[in-house]
C-alpha positions as CSV (number, residue, x, y, z in Angstrom):
1,M,-3.3,-2.6,17.3
2,P,-3.9,0.4,19.6
3,M,-3.2,3.7,17.9
4,N,-0.6,4.7,20.5
5,A,1.4,1.6,19.7
6,A,1.2,2.2,16.0
7,L,2.7,5.7,16.6
8,Q,5.7,4.6,18.5
9,G,8.9,6.0,17.0
10,I,7.2,8.7,15.0
11,A,8.4,11.6,17.1
12,D,12.1,10.5,17.1
13,A,12.1,10.1,13.3
14,G,10.2,13.3,12.7
15,H,12.4,15.7,14.6
16,A,15.4,14.8,12.5
17,T,14.4,16.8,9.4
18,H,10.8,17.5,8.4
19,A,8.9,17.7,11.6
20,H,6.1,20.2,12.1
21,T,4.9,20.2,8.5
22,G,1.5,18.9,7.3
23,A,3.2,17.0,4.5
24,W,5.5,15.2,6.9
25,V,2.6,14.3,9.2
26,A,0.6,13.0,6.2
27,A,3.6,10.9,5.1
28,Q,4.0,9.4,8.5
29,L,0.4,8.4,8.8
30,R,0.2,7.1,5.3
31,Q,3.2,4.9,5.9
32,R,1.7,3.4,9.0
33,I,-1.6,2.8,7.1
34,S,0.4,1.2,4.3
35,D,2.2,-1.0,6.8
36,G,-1.1,-2.2,8.3
37,L,-0.5,-0.6,11.7
38,L,-3.6,1.6,11.4
39,P,-6.5,-0.5,10.1
40,P,-9.8,0.8,8.6
41,G,-12.1,2.3,11.2
42,T,-9.2,3.5,13.5
43,K,-10.1,6.9,15.0
44,L,-7.2,9.3,14.6
45,S,-7.3,11.3,17.9
46,E,-6.1,14.8,17.4
47,Q,-4.8,14.9,21.0
48,A,-2.9,11.7,20.8
49,L,-1.4,12.5,17.5
50,S,-0.4,16.0,18.4
51,E,1.4,14.7,21.5
52,A,3.0,11.8,19.7
53,L,4.2,13.9,16.8
54,G,5.0,17.1,18.6
55,V,2.9,19.2,16.2
56,S,0.1,21.6,16.5
57,R,-3.5,20.6,15.8
58,N,-3.5,23.0,12.8
59,T,-0.6,21.1,11.3
60,L,-2.4,17.9,12.0
61,R,-5.5,19.1,10.3
62,E,-3.5,20.0,7.2
63,A,-2.3,16.4,7.1
64,F,-5.9,15.2,7.5
65,T,-6.9,17.3,4.5
66,V,-4.2,15.8,2.4
67,L,-5.1,12.2,3.4
68,A,-8.8,12.9,3.0
69,G,-8.1,14.0,-0.6
70,E,-6.4,10.7,-1.2
71,S,-9.4,8.8,0.3
72,V,-7.1,7.3,3.0
73,V,-9.0,8.9,5.9
74,Q,-12.6,10.0,6.2
75,R,-14.0,13.0,8.2
76,I,-17.3,12.1,9.9
77,P,-19.1,15.2,11.2
78,N,-19.4,15.4,15.0
79,R,-17.4,12.2,15.4
80,G,-13.9,12.9,14.1
81,V,-11.4,11.5,11.6
82,F,-11.1,7.8,10.9
83,V,-8.9,5.6,8.7
84,A,-11.1,4.9,5.6
85,A,-12.7,1.7,4.5
86,P,-12.6,1.8,0.7
87,G,-15.7,1.0,-1.3
88,A,-16.2,-0.3,-4.8
89,D,-15.5,3.0,-6.5
90,D,-12.3,3.3,-4.6
91,V,-11.2,-0.2,-5.6
92,R,-11.9,0.6,-9.3
93,E,-9.9,3.8,-9.1
94,I,-7.0,2.0,-7.3
95,Y,-6.8,-0.6,-10.1
96,R,-7.2,2.0,-12.8
97,V,-4.0,3.7,-11.6
98,R,-2.2,0.4,-11.0
99,R,-2.9,-0.9,-14.5
100,L,-1.3,2.2,-15.9
101,I,1.8,2.6,-13.8
102,E,2.9,-1.0,-12.9
103,P,3.0,-2.6,-16.4
104,A,4.6,0.5,-17.8
105,A,7.4,0.3,-15.2
106,V,7.9,-3.4,-16.0
107,L,7.9,-2.8,-19.7
108,W,10.1,0.4,-20.0
109,G,11.9,0.8,-16.6
110,D,15.5,0.1,-16.0
111,V,16.6,-2.9,-14.0
112,P,19.5,-1.8,-11.9
113,A,22.0,-4.3,-10.6
114,G,20.6,-6.2,-7.6
115,A,17.0,-5.2,-8.2
116,L,15.9,-8.7,-9.2
117,D,17.8,-10.3,-6.4
118,A,16.0,-8.0,-4.0
119,M,12.7,-9.1,-5.6
120,D,13.7,-12.8,-5.2
121,V,14.1,-12.1,-1.5
122,I,10.6,-10.7,-1.3
123,V,9.2,-13.8,-3.2
124,D,11.0,-16.0,-0.6
125,K,9.3,-14.0,2.2
126,A,5.9,-14.5,0.5
127,R,6.5,-18.3,0.1
128,A,7.5,-18.6,3.7
129,A,4.3,-16.7,4.8
130,L,2.2,-18.9,2.6
131,A,3.7,-22.0,4.2
132,E,3.0,-20.6,7.6
133,G,-0.5,-19.6,6.6
134,S,0.3,-15.9,7.5
135,V,-2.2,-13.7,5.6
136,A,-0.5,-10.6,7.0
137,G,2.9,-11.8,5.8
138,M,1.7,-12.5,2.3
139,A,0.0,-9.1,2.1
140,D,3.2,-7.4,3.3
141,A,5.3,-9.2,0.7
142,N,2.8,-8.5,-2.0
143,Q,2.9,-4.8,-1.2
144,E,6.7,-4.8,-1.1
145,L,7.0,-6.6,-4.5
146,H,4.7,-4.2,-6.3
147,K,6.4,-1.2,-4.8
148,A,9.7,-2.7,-6.1
149,L,8.2,-3.1,-9.6
150,V,7.2,0.5,-9.8
151,S,10.6,1.6,-8.6
152,L,12.0,0.2,-11.9
153,S,10.6,3.4,-13.4
154,G,13.3,5.4,-11.6
155,S,10.7,8.1,-10.9
156,A,10.4,9.6,-7.5
157,S,7.0,10.9,-8.5
158,L,5.7,7.5,-9.4
159,D,7.2,6.0,-6.2
160,A,5.3,8.6,-4.2
161,L,2.1,7.9,-6.1
162,M,2.6,4.2,-5.5
163,E,3.0,4.8,-1.8
164,K,-0.4,6.5,-1.8
165,V,-1.9,3.6,-3.8
166,L,-0.4,1.0,-1.4
167,A,-1.8,2.8,1.6
168,E,-5.3,2.5,0.0
169,M,-4.5,-1.1,-1.0
170,R,-3.7,-2.0,2.6
171,L,-7.2,-0.8,3.6
172,V,-8.7,-2.9,0.8
173,F,-6.6,-5.9,1.9
174,H,-8.0,-5.6,5.4
175,A,-11.4,-6.8,4.0
176,M,-9.6,-9.9,2.7
177,A,-7.9,-10.7,6.1
178,T,-10.0,-13.9,6.5
179,T,-9.5,-15.0,2.9
180,P,-6.0,-16.5,2.7
181,D,-6.5,-17.8,-0.8
182,F,-6.8,-14.3,-2.1
183,H,-3.1,-13.7,-1.3
184,G,-2.0,-17.3,-1.6
185,H,-2.6,-17.7,-5.3
186,Y,-0.7,-14.5,-6.2
187,V,2.6,-15.7,-4.5
188,E,3.7,-17.8,-7.5
189,R,2.3,-15.3,-10.0
190,N,4.6,-12.7,-8.4
191,A,7.5,-15.2,-8.7
192,A,6.7,-15.8,-12.3
193,L,6.7,-12.0,-13.1
194,V,10.2,-11.7,-11.6
195,A,11.4,-14.6,-13.6
196,Q,10.0,-13.2,-16.8
197,I,11.8,-9.8,-16.2
198,R,15.0,-11.7,-15.4
199,H,14.8,-13.5,-18.7
200,G,14.1,-10.3,-20.7
201,Q,10.5,-11.1,-21.3
202,R,9.4,-7.6,-20.5
203,E,6.4,-7.5,-22.9
204,E,5.1,-10.8,-21.7
205,A,5.5,-9.7,-18.0
206,A,3.7,-6.4,-18.6
207,A,0.8,-8.2,-20.4
208,E,0.6,-10.8,-17.6
209,L,0.6,-8.1,-15.0
210,R,-2.4,-6.4,-16.6
211,R,-4.3,-9.7,-16.5
212,Y,-3.2,-10.2,-13.0
213,L,-4.5,-6.8,-11.9
214,D,-7.8,-7.3,-13.8
215,G,-8.3,-10.6,-11.9
216,A,-7.4,-9.2,-8.5
217,E,-9.8,-6.2,-9.0
218,H,-12.6,-8.6,-10.0
219,E,-12.0,-10.8,-7.0
220,L,-12.0,-7.9,-4.6
221,L,-15.2,-6.4,-6.1
222,V,-17.0,-9.8,-5.8
223,H,-15.8,-10.2,-2.2
224,I,-17.2,-6.8,-1.1
225,G,-20.5,-7.5,-2.9
226,A,-20.1,-5.0,-5.8
227,I,-20.3,-7.8,-8.4
228,P,-22.7,-10.7,-8.0
């Protein structure tokens, strides 16, 4: 998708409350990366972004600094700023974080009314995407489900951390775009996790989630050639 298309609607949303701040610009770009609208390798044009967002280049550079610190974008001397393509070390760090926060949210988080019904809707989306052979649809549903699991923690700080992790995960998933089985065999595992939580099997769900994340990390590392 062309960058200009991915940026549609940003300016209108931004001028409502938090426009003209580096943190807001970083959040907008992070969200679009997490949504798969800005894939790895996309050059982030200062001119195009400044015009789309209605912010100065200095504000934009502040946002780039934040995102570079999160390994979401990469500055290449004399070439510009690009959406990053995570390597093996990045994958390991992503899963290090995920193994700590996701099982903990499942084990100790609250389950507010309607939360599991909302997860069931996400599972249904994933199953429909699997039936259609839509890799993007399965990836979207997977991201949404894991975000919902972390939200059980009730922590805005962990939700914000997960948003950063999901932006990096989207970049990792891009490498698996031609490998539908990677997403396909997690659809029913996600459904099983929701069922375990619904039946009060929180310890079992947390333990299964750790195994799940271990397996996903290994599969990704093999795919990118980091493990023979």
